BALOBA-1460 file (C-alpha; in Angstrom, 3 decimals):
// residues 184
<rec num="1" residu="x" x="-36.465" y="-1.784" z="20.035"/>
<rec num="2" residu="x" x="-39.865" y="-0.127" z="19.907"/>
<rec num="3" residu="x" x="-43.480" y="-1.200" z="19.691"/>
<rec num="4" residu="x" x="-44.910" y="-0.913" z="16.223"/>
<rec num="5" residu="x" x="-48.553" y="0.132" z="16.042"/>
<rec num="6" residu="x" x="-48.563" y="1.263" z="12.398"/>
<rec num="7" residu="x" x="-51.268" y="-1.354" z="11.869"/>
<rec num="8" residu="x" x="-50.193" y="-2.419" z="8.419"/>
<rec num="9" residu="x" x="-53.320" y="-4.556" z="8.330"/>
<rec num="10" residu="x" x="-56.498" y="-5.037" z="10.304"/>
<rec num="11" residu="x" x="-55.270" y="-8.400" z="11.612"/>
<rec num="12" residu="x" x="-51.943" y="-7.042" z="12.890"/>
<rec num="13" residu="x" x="-53.730" y="-4.159" z="14.577"/>
<rec num="14" residu="x" x="-56.128" y="-6.568" z="16.296"/>
<rec num="15" residu="x" x="-53.323" y="-8.726" z="17.633"/>
<rec num="16" residu="x" x="-51.386" y="-5.687" z="18.880"/>
<rec num="17" residu="x" x="-54.449" y="-4.493" z="20.761"/>
<rec num="18" residu="x" x="-55.547" y="-7.859" z="22.096"/>
<rec num="19" residu="x" x="-52.197" y="-8.646" z="23.723"/>
<rec num="20" residu="x" x="-51.957" y="-5.384" z="25.696"/>
<rec num="21" residu="x" x="-52.565" y="-6.037" z="29.377"/>
<rec num="22" residu="x" x="-52.934" y="-9.784" z="28.936"/>
<rec num="23" residu="x" x="-51.540" y="-12.191" z="31.496"/>
<rec num="24" residu="x" x="-50.334" y="-15.619" z="30.424"/>
<rec num="25" residu="x" x="-51.480" y="-17.278" z="33.658"/>
<rec num="26" residu="x" x="-54.342" y="-18.869" z="31.731"/>
<rec num="27" residu="x" x="-51.840" y="-21.055" z="29.880"/>
<rec num="28" residu="x" x="-49.710" y="-21.824" z="32.912"/>
<rec num="29" residu="x" x="-47.116" y="-19.044" z="32.787"/>
<rec num="30" residu="x" x="-46.619" y="-17.009" z="35.946"/>
<rec num="31" residu="x" x="-45.481" y="-13.810" z="34.259"/>
<rec num="32" residu="x" x="-46.333" y="-10.117" z="34.575"/>
<rec num="33" residu="x" x="-48.897" y="-8.680" z="32.165"/>
<rec num="34" residu="x" x="-47.971" y="-7.567" z="28.650"/>
<rec num="35" residu="x" x="-47.236" y="-3.865" z="28.210"/>
<rec num="36" residu="x" x="-46.703" y="-3.958" z="24.470"/>
<rec num="37" residu="x" x="-45.474" y="-5.984" z="21.546"/>
<rec num="38" residu="x" x="-41.949" y="-5.028" z="20.489"/>
<rec num="39" residu="x" x="-39.906" y="-5.427" z="17.361"/>
<rec num="40" residu="x" x="-36.255" y="-6.365" z="17.404"/>
<rec num="41" residu="x" x="-33.637" y="-5.441" z="14.867"/>
<rec num="42" residu="x" x="-32.853" y="-8.150" z="12.351"/>
<rec num="43" residu="x" x="-29.589" y="-9.981" z="12.916"/>
<rec num="44" residu="x" x="-28.161" y="-11.218" z="9.634"/>
<rec num="45" residu="x" x="-28.381" y="-14.994" z="9.042"/>
<rec num="46" residu="x" x="-30.718" y="-15.566" z="12.002"/>
<rec num="47" residu="x" x="-34.482" y="-16.140" z="12.021"/>
<rec num="48" residu="x" x="-36.399" y="-13.196" z="13.483"/>
<rec num="49" residu="x" x="-38.352" y="-13.968" z="16.678"/>
<rec num="50" residu="x" x="-42.025" y="-14.801" z="16.196"/>
<rec num="51" residu="x" x="-43.281" y="-12.612" z="19.064"/>
<rec num="52" residu="x" x="-41.539" y="-10.436" z="21.621"/>
<rec num="53" residu="x" x="-43.505" y="-8.837" z="24.446"/>
<rec num="54" residu="x" x="-42.403" y="-6.155" z="26.871"/>
<rec num="55" residu="x" x="-43.859" y="-7.178" z="30.228"/>
<rec num="56" residu="x" x="-44.864" y="-4.937" z="33.128"/>
<rec num="57" residu="x" x="-41.665" y="-5.801" z="35.030"/>
<rec num="58" residu="x" x="-39.685" y="-4.455" z="32.019"/>
<rec num="59" residu="x" x="-38.468" y="-7.922" z="31.031"/>
<rec num="60" residu="x" x="-39.134" y="-9.436" z="27.622"/>
<rec num="61" residu="x" x="-41.012" y="-12.577" z="26.725"/>
<rec num="62" residu="x" x="-39.751" y="-14.307" z="23.573"/>
<rec num="63" residu="x" x="-42.400" y="-16.650" z="22.113"/>
<rec num="64" residu="x" x="-41.904" y="-19.252" z="19.384"/>
<rec num="65" residu="x" x="-44.076" y="-22.147" z="18.222"/>
<rec num="66" residu="x" x="-43.530" y="-25.847" z="17.689"/>
<rec num="67" residu="x" x="-45.631" y="-28.587" z="16.171"/>
<rec num="68" residu="x" x="-44.946" y="-31.885" z="14.451"/>
<rec num="69" residu="x" x="-43.476" y="-30.098" z="11.410"/>
<rec num="70" residu="x" x="-42.142" y="-26.812" z="12.822"/>
<rec num="71" residu="x" x="-39.129" y="-26.982" z="15.102"/>
<rec num="72" residu="x" x="-37.809" y="-23.801" z="16.716"/>
<rec num="73" residu="x" x="-34.333" y="-22.633" z="15.830"/>
<rec num="74" residu="x" x="-32.790" y="-22.584" z="19.316"/>
<rec num="75" residu="x" x="-29.565" y="-21.053" z="18.038"/>
<rec num="76" residu="x" x="-31.459" y="-18.076" z="16.567"/>
<rec num="77" residu="x" x="-33.495" y="-17.769" z="19.750"/>
<rec num="78" residu="x" x="-30.318" y="-17.687" z="21.833"/>
<rec num="79" residu="x" x="-28.651" y="-15.112" z="19.565"/>
<rec num="80" residu="x" x="-31.620" y="-12.730" z="19.776"/>
<rec num="81" residu="x" x="-32.087" y="-13.218" z="23.517"/>
<rec num="82" residu="x" x="-28.390" y="-12.658" z="24.245"/>
<rec num="83" residu="x" x="-28.273" y="-9.664" z="21.911"/>
<rec num="84" residu="x" x="-31.083" y="-8.028" z="23.905"/>
<rec num="85" residu="x" x="-29.465" y="-8.870" z="27.237"/>
<rec num="86" residu="x" x="-26.076" y="-7.505" z="26.168"/>
<rec num="87" residu="x" x="-27.313" y="-4.459" z="24.266"/>
<rec num="88" residu="x" x="-30.159" y="-3.301" z="26.529"/>
<rec num="89" residu="x" x="-29.559" y="-5.125" z="29.830"/>
<rec num="90" residu="x" x="-33.108" y="-6.495" z="29.743"/>
<rec num="91" residu="x" x="-33.966" y="-9.958" z="31.052"/>
<rec num="92" residu="x" x="-35.521" y="-12.289" z="28.473"/>
<rec num="93" residu="x" x="-37.781" y="-15.251" z="29.201"/>
<rec num="94" residu="x" x="-38.189" y="-17.756" z="26.360"/>
<rec num="95" residu="x" x="-41.296" y="-19.846" z="25.780"/>
<rec num="96" residu="x" x="-42.216" y="-22.300" z="23.050"/>
<rec num="97" residu="x" x="-45.923" y="-22.866" z="22.398"/>
<rec num="98" residu="x" x="-46.601" y="-26.430" z="21.286"/>
<rec num="99" residu="x" x="-49.584" y="-27.243" z="19.097"/>
<rec num="100" residu="x" x="-48.446" y="-30.612" z="17.779"/>
<rec num="101" residu="x" x="-48.189" y="-33.859" z="19.689"/>
<rec num="102" residu="x" x="-48.314" y="-33.313" z="23.436"/>
<rec num="103" residu="x" x="-45.020" y="-32.092" z="24.781"/>
<rec num="104" residu="x" x="-44.228" y="-30.298" z="28.026"/>
<rec num="105" residu="x" x="-41.120" y="-29.342" z="29.959"/>
<rec num="106" residu="x" x="-38.151" y="-27.533" z="28.503"/>
<rec num="107" residu="x" x="-36.298" y="-27.515" z="25.242"/>
<rec num="108" residu="x" x="-32.583" y="-27.268" z="25.931"/>
<rec num="109" residu="x" x="-29.480" y="-26.788" z="23.859"/>
<rec num="110" residu="x" x="-25.884" y="-26.546" z="24.981"/>
<rec num="111" residu="x" x="-23.562" y="-24.281" z="23.034"/>
<rec num="112" residu="x" x="-20.267" y="-25.076" z="24.720"/>
<rec num="113" residu="x" x="-20.407" y="-23.426" z="28.132"/>
<rec num="114" residu="x" x="-23.695" y="-21.667" z="27.337"/>
<rec num="115" residu="x" x="-26.844" y="-23.576" z="28.321"/>
<rec num="116" residu="x" x="-30.078" y="-22.344" z="26.755"/>
<rec num="117" residu="x" x="-33.484" y="-23.383" z="28.114"/>
<rec num="118" residu="x" x="-36.906" y="-22.507" z="26.725"/>
<rec num="119" residu="x" x="-40.071" y="-23.549" z="28.555"/>
<rec num="120" residu="x" x="-42.596" y="-25.517" z="26.482"/>
<rec num="121" residu="x" x="-46.292" y="-24.736" z="26.958"/>
<rec num="122" residu="x" x="-48.625" y="-27.354" z="25.473"/>
<rec num="123" residu="x" x="-51.716" y="-25.894" z="23.782"/>
<rec num="124" residu="x" x="-52.558" y="-29.086" z="21.891"/>
<rec num="125" residu="x" x="-54.469" y="-30.554" z="24.835"/>
<rec num="126" residu="x" x="-57.057" y="-27.752" z="24.884"/>
<rec num="127" residu="x" x="-60.293" y="-28.418" z="22.972"/>
<rec num="128" residu="x" x="-60.175" y="-25.563" z="20.463"/>
<rec num="129" residu="x" x="-63.571" y="-26.302" z="18.973"/>
<rec num="130" residu="x" x="-65.250" y="-25.978" z="22.371"/>
<rec num="131" residu="x" x="-63.360" y="-22.754" z="23.085"/>
<rec num="132" residu="x" x="-64.258" y="-21.414" z="19.626"/>
<rec num="133" residu="x" x="-67.959" y="-22.108" z="20.211"/>
<rec num="134" residu="x" x="-67.883" y="-20.341" z="23.602"/>
<rec num="135" residu="x" x="-66.095" y="-17.313" z="22.145"/>
<rec num="136" residu="x" x="-68.418" y="-17.205" z="19.156"/>
<rec num="137" residu="x" x="-71.458" y="-17.125" z="21.448"/>
<rec num="138" residu="x" x="-69.991" y="-14.280" z="23.535"/>
<rec num="139" residu="x" x="-68.980" y="-12.246" z="20.494"/>
<rec num="140" residu="x" x="-72.304" y="-12.789" z="18.715"/>
<rec num="141" residu="x" x="-74.247" y="-11.733" z="21.805"/>
<rec num="142" residu="x" x="-72.107" y="-8.585" z="22.151"/>
<rec num="143" residu="x" x="-70.608" y="-9.553" z="25.527"/>
<rec num="144" residu="x" x="-67.254" y="-8.062" z="26.428"/>
<rec num="145" residu="x" x="-64.411" y="-10.559" z="26.541"/>
<rec num="146" residu="x" x="-62.611" y="-11.091" z="29.828"/>
<rec num="147" residu="x" x="-58.857" y="-11.609" z="30.051"/>
<rec num="148" residu="x" x="-59.120" y="-15.400" z="29.745"/>
<rec num="149" residu="x" x="-61.348" y="-15.035" z="26.656"/>
<rec num="150" residu="x" x="-58.812" y="-12.722" z="25.017"/>
<rec num="151" residu="x" x="-56.004" y="-15.155" z="25.696"/>
<rec num="152" residu="x" x="-58.109" y="-17.998" z="24.296"/>
<rec num="153" residu="x" x="-58.867" y="-15.954" z="21.192"/>
<rec num="154" residu="x" x="-55.202" y="-15.205" z="20.606"/>
<rec num="155" residu="x" x="-54.160" y="-18.841" z="20.901"/>
<rec num="156" residu="x" x="-57.318" y="-20.435" z="19.488"/>
<rec num="157" residu="x" x="-55.725" y="-21.480" z="16.201"/>
<rec num="158" residu="x" x="-53.012" y="-23.343" z="18.113"/>
<rec num="159" residu="x" x="-55.401" y="-25.437" z="20.191"/>
<rec num="160" residu="x" x="-56.607" y="-28.923" z="19.284"/>
<rec num="161" residu="x" x="-58.984" y="-28.932" z="16.289"/>
<rec num="162" residu="x" x="-60.298" y="-31.530" z="13.876"/>
<rec num="163" residu="x" x="-59.294" y="-29.185" z="11.023"/>
<rec num="164" residu="x" x="-55.727" y="-28.259" z="10.037"/>
<rec num="165" residu="x" x="-54.214" y="-24.960" z="11.207"/>
<rec num="166" residu="x" x="-54.555" y="-23.281" z="7.793"/>
<rec num="167" residu="x" x="-58.345" y="-23.874" z="7.901"/>
<rec num="168" residu="x" x="-58.760" y="-22.851" z="11.544"/>
<rec num="169" residu="x" x="-56.884" y="-19.524" z="11.273"/>
<rec num="170" residu="x" x="-59.403" y="-17.871" z="8.896"/>
<rec num="171" residu="x" x="-62.208" y="-18.869" z="11.303"/>
<rec num="172" residu="x" x="-60.344" y="-17.157" z="14.146"/>
<rec num="173" residu="x" x="-59.871" y="-14.032" z="12.008"/>
<rec num="174" residu="x" x="-63.606" y="-14.082" z="11.230"/>
<rec num="175" residu="x" x="-64.364" y="-14.145" z="14.976"/>
<rec num="176" residu="x" x="-62.110" y="-11.139" z="15.510"/>
<rec num="177" residu="x" x="-63.788" y="-9.238" z="12.682"/>
<rec num="178" residu="x" x="-67.227" y="-9.972" z="14.212"/>
<rec num="179" residu="x" x="-66.309" y="-8.176" z="17.438"/>
<rec num="180" residu="x" x="-68.561" y="-5.111" z="17.691"/>
<rec num="181" residu="x" x="-67.117" y="-3.167" z="20.614"/>
<rec num="182" residu="x" x="-64.432" y="-0.726" z="19.428"/>
<rec num="183" residu="x" x="-62.264" y="-1.139" z="22.560"/>
<rec num="184" residu="x" x="-62.190" y="-4.895" z="22.004"/>
């Protein structure tokens, strides 16, 4: 398990950089800051995790998404989380980001005597168009983004919009490309 900063594309490089040092407190998660994004080895017949972050307390954060059409594969999530725990002895926290109909709480699945819980964080209640306008103004004026702005930028496409996700994502990528400061 190692962070991959090969930057196969501009977009991947931006997301790797933007997550470093970010805290998820802005979306209601009391977790340590992100050290780096990590890759996990593929386990045959199981869906690879969407995002895995090494946190400052040396635990991992496993992030998946859910909406009205996409449902997370809890069995795959469990297999990857348990594989990491058993192989590396690292604690894993699992979170599902919701950008469909409002849903909060936990998603649970029982596999015999094993009980798997993943916390659900609802992003669908945040006005993405308002956030996008605020970020656009900051980026256009050349202001540096604070931690909350970075977190908003990362999750902007998953917030509530009048447009579908596939039309919002290119607008988010355009905002990222407009950023002028190299460190950003």
